[in-house]
C-alpha positions as CSV (number, residue, x, y, z in Angstrom):
1,M,-8.4,-71.7,-2.0
2,R,-12.2,-72.8,-2.3
3,R,-13.4,-76.7,-2.0
4,S,-14.5,-76.2,-5.8
5,E,-11.2,-74.9,-7.2
6,V,-8.9,-77.6,-5.3
7,I,-11.4,-80.2,-7.1
8,A,-11.0,-78.4,-10.6
9,L,-7.1,-78.1,-10.0
10,G,-6.6,-81.9,-9.1
11,A,-8.9,-82.8,-12.3
12,A,-7.0,-80.9,-14.2
13,L,-3.8,-82.3,-12.8
14,L,-5.1,-86.1,-13.1
15,F,-5.9,-85.0,-17.2
16,A,-2.4,-83.4,-17.5
17,G,-1.0,-86.9,-16.0
18,S,-3.2,-89.1,-18.5
19,A,-2.0,-87.6,-21.1
20,A,1.3,-87.8,-20.6
21,L,1.0,-91.9,-19.6
22,A,-1.2,-92.1,-23.3
23,E,1.3,-90.1,-25.1
24,A,2.6,-92.5,-27.9
25,P,6.2,-93.2,-27.8
26,R,8.1,-91.5,-30.4
27,R,11.9,-93.8,-30.4
28,V,11.7,-97.4,-29.7
29,V,14.2,-99.7,-30.4
30,S,13.6,-103.3,-30.1
31,M,16.2,-105.6,-28.6
32,N,14.3,-109.3,-29.3
33,L,13.6,-110.9,-32.5
34,C,9.7,-111.6,-31.7
35,T,9.2,-108.3,-30.3
36,D,11.3,-107.2,-33.7
37,Q,8.4,-108.4,-36.1
38,L,5.8,-107.2,-33.5
39,A,7.0,-104.2,-33.2
40,M,7.6,-104.0,-37.6
41,L,3.9,-104.7,-37.6
42,V,2.5,-102.2,-35.5
43,A,4.9,-99.4,-35.3
44,A,3.6,-96.2,-37.0
45,P,6.0,-95.3,-39.8
46,G,9.0,-93.8,-38.3
47,Q,8.4,-94.6,-34.5
48,L,10.9,-97.9,-34.7
49,L,14.4,-96.8,-34.6
50,S,16.0,-100.4,-34.7
51,V,15.6,-104.1,-34.7
52,S,17.6,-106.6,-33.2
53,H,20.3,-108.1,-36.0
54,L,18.1,-111.6,-35.6
55,A,15.7,-110.2,-37.4
56,A,17.4,-109.3,-40.7
57,D,18.5,-113.5,-40.6
58,P,15.9,-114.9,-43.2
59,R,16.5,-118.2,-41.3
60,G,14.8,-117.3,-38.2
61,S,13.0,-114.1,-38.7
62,A,9.8,-114.2,-41.0
63,M,9.8,-110.2,-41.6
64,A,13.9,-110.4,-43.0
65,E,13.2,-108.7,-45.9
66,A,11.3,-105.5,-43.4
67,A,14.0,-105.5,-41.2
68,A,16.6,-104.8,-44.1
69,A,15.2,-101.3,-44.0
70,Y,16.1,-100.5,-40.1
71,P,19.4,-100.3,-38.3
72,T,20.4,-103.2,-36.2
73,N,20.8,-103.9,-32.6
74,H,23.0,-106.3,-30.9
75,G,21.4,-105.8,-27.7
76,L,24.0,-104.1,-25.7
77,A,22.9,-101.4,-23.4
78,E,25.9,-98.8,-24.7
79,E,24.9,-98.6,-28.5
80,I,20.8,-98.7,-27.6
81,Y,21.7,-96.1,-25.4
82,L,23.3,-93.9,-27.5
83,M,20.3,-94.1,-30.4
84,R,18.6,-92.0,-27.4
85,P,15.3,-94.1,-27.3
86,D,12.7,-93.7,-25.2
87,L,11.1,-96.8,-24.8
88,V,13.2,-100.7,-25.2
89,I,11.8,-103.8,-26.4
90,A,13.1,-106.9,-25.1
91,G,11.9,-110.3,-24.4
92,T,11.9,-112.3,-21.1
93,F,15.0,-113.9,-22.1
94,S,17.1,-110.9,-23.3
95,S,19.7,-110.1,-21.7
96,R,18.7,-109.3,-18.2
97,A,22.3,-106.8,-17.9
98,T,21.2,-104.7,-20.6
99,V,17.8,-104.3,-19.2
100,D,18.8,-103.2,-15.8
101,M,21.3,-101.4,-17.1
102,L,18.8,-99.6,-19.5
103,R,16.7,-98.9,-16.8
104,R,19.3,-97.5,-14.2
105,L,19.8,-94.9,-16.9
106,D,16.0,-93.9,-16.4
107,I,15.4,-95.6,-19.9
108,P,11.3,-97.5,-20.0
109,V,12.0,-100.9,-21.0
110,A,9.0,-103.5,-21.9
111,V,9.4,-107.1,-21.5
112,F,7.4,-109.6,-23.3
113,D,6.8,-113.1,-22.7
114,P,7.2,-115.7,-25.2
115,A,4.1,-116.7,-26.7
116,Y,3.3,-120.4,-26.1
117,G,0.1,-121.0,-27.6
118,L,-1.7,-119.7,-30.6
119,D,-4.2,-118.1,-28.5
120,E,-1.6,-115.7,-27.1
121,V,-0.6,-114.5,-30.1
122,R,-3.7,-111.8,-30.2
123,D,-2.6,-110.8,-26.3
124,R,1.2,-110.3,-27.8
125,L,-0.4,-108.3,-30.7
126,A,-2.5,-106.0,-28.0
127,Q,0.4,-105.7,-26.0
128,M,2.8,-104.3,-28.4
129,G,-0.1,-102.0,-29.4
130,D,-0.2,-101.0,-26.1
131,V,2.6,-99.6,-25.6
132,L,3.4,-98.2,-29.1
133,G,0.1,-96.2,-28.8
134,R,-1.4,-97.9,-31.4
135,E,-3.9,-100.0,-29.8
136,E,-6.5,-100.0,-33.1
137,T,-3.9,-101.0,-35.5
138,A,-2.9,-103.9,-33.0
139,L,-6.7,-104.9,-33.0
140,A,-7.3,-104.8,-36.8
141,L,-3.9,-107.1,-36.7
142,A,-5.8,-109.2,-34.4
143,A,-8.9,-109.8,-36.0
144,D,-7.6,-110.5,-39.4
145,Y,-5.1,-113.2,-37.2
146,D,-8.2,-114.5,-35.8
147,A,-10.6,-114.5,-38.8
148,R,-7.5,-116.5,-41.0
149,L,-6.3,-118.8,-38.1
150,A,-10.6,-120.4,-37.9
151,A,-10.7,-120.7,-41.6
152,L,-7.2,-122.6,-41.1
153,R,-8.6,-124.9,-38.5
154,V,-10.2,-127.7,-39.5
155,E,-12.8,-130.4,-37.8
156,L,-11.2,-134.2,-38.9
157,A,-12.8,-137.7,-37.9
158,A,-9.3,-139.1,-37.8
159,R,-5.9,-137.2,-37.5
160,P,-2.8,-138.4,-38.6
161,R,-0.3,-138.6,-35.9
162,A,3.0,-136.6,-36.0
163,A,6.3,-136.1,-34.6
164,L,8.2,-133.0,-34.1
165,Y,12.1,-133.8,-34.2
166,Y,14.3,-131.6,-34.0
167,A,18.6,-130.7,-33.2
168,N,19.7,-132.9,-29.8
169,G,16.4,-135.2,-30.2
170,Y,13.9,-132.6,-28.8
171,T,10.4,-132.4,-29.4
172,S,7.4,-130.4,-28.4
173,G,4.3,-131.2,-27.3
174,D,0.9,-129.5,-26.7
175,R,1.6,-126.8,-24.3
176,T,4.0,-125.1,-26.7
177,L,3.6,-122.6,-29.3
178,A,4.9,-125.4,-32.5
179,G,2.4,-128.2,-30.8
180,Q,-0.3,-125.8,-30.9
181,I,0.7,-125.0,-34.7
182,L,0.5,-129.2,-35.3
183,I,-3.1,-129.4,-34.0
184,A,-4.4,-126.6,-36.1
185,A,-2.8,-128.0,-38.9
186,G,-4.8,-131.2,-38.4
187,F,-2.6,-133.6,-36.7
188,E,-2.4,-135.4,-33.3
189,N,0.8,-134.9,-31.5
190,A,2.6,-138.6,-31.0
191,A,5.1,-137.3,-28.2
192,V,2.0,-136.3,-26.2
193,E,1.5,-140.3,-26.0
194,A,4.8,-141.0,-24.6
195,G,4.0,-138.1,-21.9
196,F,5.7,-135.1,-23.6
197,A,3.3,-132.6,-23.2
198,S,5.3,-129.9,-22.9
199,G,8.4,-131.5,-24.6
200,G,11.3,-132.5,-23.7
201,I,14.3,-134.8,-25.1
202,L,13.0,-137.5,-26.5
203,P,14.8,-140.6,-27.0
204,L,15.3,-142.4,-30.1
205,E,14.2,-145.5,-28.9
206,V,10.6,-144.0,-27.7
207,L,10.3,-141.9,-31.6
208,A,10.7,-145.5,-33.3
209,M,8.0,-147.1,-30.8
210,L,5.6,-144.5,-31.8
211,E,5.7,-145.1,-35.3
212,P,4.4,-141.4,-36.1
213,D,2.6,-140.9,-40.0
214,A,4.5,-138.3,-40.4
215,L,7.6,-137.1,-38.9
216,I,8.5,-133.0,-39.1
217,T,12.0,-131.9,-38.3
218,G,13.5,-128.2,-38.5
219,R,15.7,-127.0,-41.3
220,R,19.2,-127.8,-40.8
221,Y,21.5,-124.4,-40.9
222,P,24.8,-124.4,-43.5
223,A,27.4,-125.1,-40.6
224,A,28.1,-128.3,-39.6
225,S,26.8,-129.4,-35.9
226,R,26.6,-131.8,-34.0
227,S,23.8,-131.4,-32.3
228,E,22.1,-132.3,-35.7
229,E,24.1,-135.4,-36.5
230,I,21.1,-137.4,-34.6
231,L,18.8,-136.5,-37.5
232,D,21.0,-138.9,-39.7
233,H,20.3,-141.7,-37.2
234,P,19.1,-144.8,-39.1
235,V,15.6,-144.8,-36.9
236,V,15.2,-141.3,-38.7
237,E,16.5,-142.0,-41.7
238,T,14.2,-145.1,-41.7
239,L,10.7,-142.9,-40.4
240,R,11.5,-140.5,-43.2
241,E,11.9,-143.2,-46.3
242,H,8.5,-144.8,-44.7
243,R,6.3,-142.2,-43.5
244,A,5.5,-138.7,-44.7
245,R,7.7,-135.9,-43.5
246,A,8.4,-132.5,-43.6
247,T,10.9,-129.9,-43.0
248,I,9.6,-126.8,-41.4
249,A,11.4,-123.2,-41.4
250,D,11.9,-121.9,-37.6
251,R,11.5,-118.6,-39.4
252,D,7.7,-118.9,-39.2
253,W,7.4,-121.0,-36.0
254,V,9.8,-119.7,-33.7
255,C,7.6,-116.3,-32.3
256,G,4.1,-115.7,-31.3
257,T,3.1,-113.4,-34.5
258,P,0.6,-113.7,-37.7
259,Y,3.4,-115.3,-39.5
260,V,2.4,-119.1,-37.5
261,L,-0.2,-119.3,-40.0
262,R,1.7,-119.6,-42.4
263,A,3.4,-122.5,-40.9
264,I,-0.2,-123.9,-40.4
265,A,-1.1,-123.7,-44.2
266,D,2.2,-125.5,-45.0
267,L,1.9,-128.3,-42.7
268,A,-2.0,-128.5,-43.3
269,G,-0.6,-129.1,-47.2
270,T,2.1,-131.9,-46.1
271,R,-1.4,-133.3,-43.9
272,T,-3.6,-133.7,-47.3
273,V,-1.5,-135.0,-49.5
274,M,-0.9,-137.7,-47.3
275,G,-4.6,-138.0,-47.5
276,E,-4.2,-138.3,-51.3
277,E,-1.9,-140.9,-50.8
């Protein structure tokens, strides 16, 4: 075979391999709440076969209504394998046993890290566009997200101090998605003053000494939970009575999707009301 023919054959094989790699998956299953929502936003019609059962729960999912159109899964390798997917999308904290089993069965699995900041929402959209072969759709969604985020962000001479306080006394600092939502809405994060830049358990004594201008707590779940009893403590009740307060919906806060913009807008409304009082 002449040298020119070898080069031509090599180029043809390279092109064929690239085309195969570029072919978009046709049967996609998501097994993580956050990837569920990203996939529903980015996927082509008919491309997404199933989302996790958590996507249909309106308490934690911003797209519960859209998720009703998809069969749900519980993240079990057996049920997902029987769906015959050519791609499974999981999160870093998804069942490692399921991910490992699917890979041993030669099913490709794309694993997404959580978004820990507002800028990472754009990154996760781009990653979803890449694995689904829907780069243009993801790019358009990211551009819309950037524009809406820029419109929501405000420059203030003085920002009210707010503390995020959840079940078990947990708080979020500025190095978290929730903390960055707080900043974008025009607040300072009081917990950072106490050394909780990355979040953690904020003792009631420290919360009382911080005396935040606003207390922002999570929405309770219907069943009784000992983890939520701390929200009934007199210190928390006193702050609720004498400070601005807001109750946040987990569905807009927990995942790095464009729905964080709704959380920012809602919280900015609380800040605006504070300024009018």
